[in-house]
C-alpha positions in Angstrom: 0.3 -4.5 21.4 4.2 -4.5 19.1 6.7 -2.6 20.1 10.4 -1.6 18.9 11.9 -1.6 22.5 14.7 -4.3 21.2 15.7 -2.6 18.0 16.0 1.1 19.4 18.0 -0.8 22.4 20.4 -2.1 19.9 20.6 1.1 18.1 21.5 3.3 21.6 23.6 0.7 22.7 21.2 -0.1 25.9 21.3 -3.3 28.1 17.7 -4.0 29.5 18.9 -3.1 32.4 20.3 0.2 31.3 17.3 1.1 30.2 14.6 0.2 33.3 17.6 1.9 35.3 17.0 5.9 32.7 12.7 5.1 33.4 12.8 4.1 36.8 11.2 0.3 36.1 12.7 -3.5 36.8 14.5 -5.1 34.0 11.9 -7.5 34.2 9.3 -5.0 33.0 11.6 -3.9 29.9 11.8 -7.7 29.4 7.8 -8.4 29.9 7.2 -5.1 27.3 9.7 -7.0 25.0 8.3 -9.6 25.2 4.5 -8.6 24.2 3.3 -10.0 27.7 3.2 -6.5 29.2 1.5 -3.5 28.0 3.1 -0.4 29.9 1.1 2.5 31.2 1.2 6.0 29.2 3.5 7.9 31.1 5.9 4.5 31.0 5.6 4.7 27.2 6.4 8.8 27.0 9.9 8.1 29.3 10.8 5.2 26.6 9.7 7.2 23.6 12.0 10.4 25.4 15.0 8.1 26.2 15.1 7.2 22.0 14.1 10.6 21.3 11.1 9.2 18.8 7.4 9.4 19.8 5.3 6.9 21.2 4.0 5.8 18.1 7.2 5.0 16.5 8.3 2.5 19.6 4.6 1.1 20.2 2.3 0.1 18.0 -1.5 -1.7 18.1 -2.3 -5.1 17.2 -5.8 -5.5 15.6 -7.4 -7.1 17.8 -6.8 -3.8 20.7 
């Protein structure tokens, strides 16, 4: 699953730590998601979408193999 978390963080001037605190996870979790090594739960994806003011589909995109 691809995502635009890093881009959205830059647009909103948030660090990984800032975003992690806002959604209730560790900075390492945000880092793993940005590196496409961790697929978030539905709840976490929705929280991230809410922080950025975007629909989940605008931030996360399925790969062909997903």
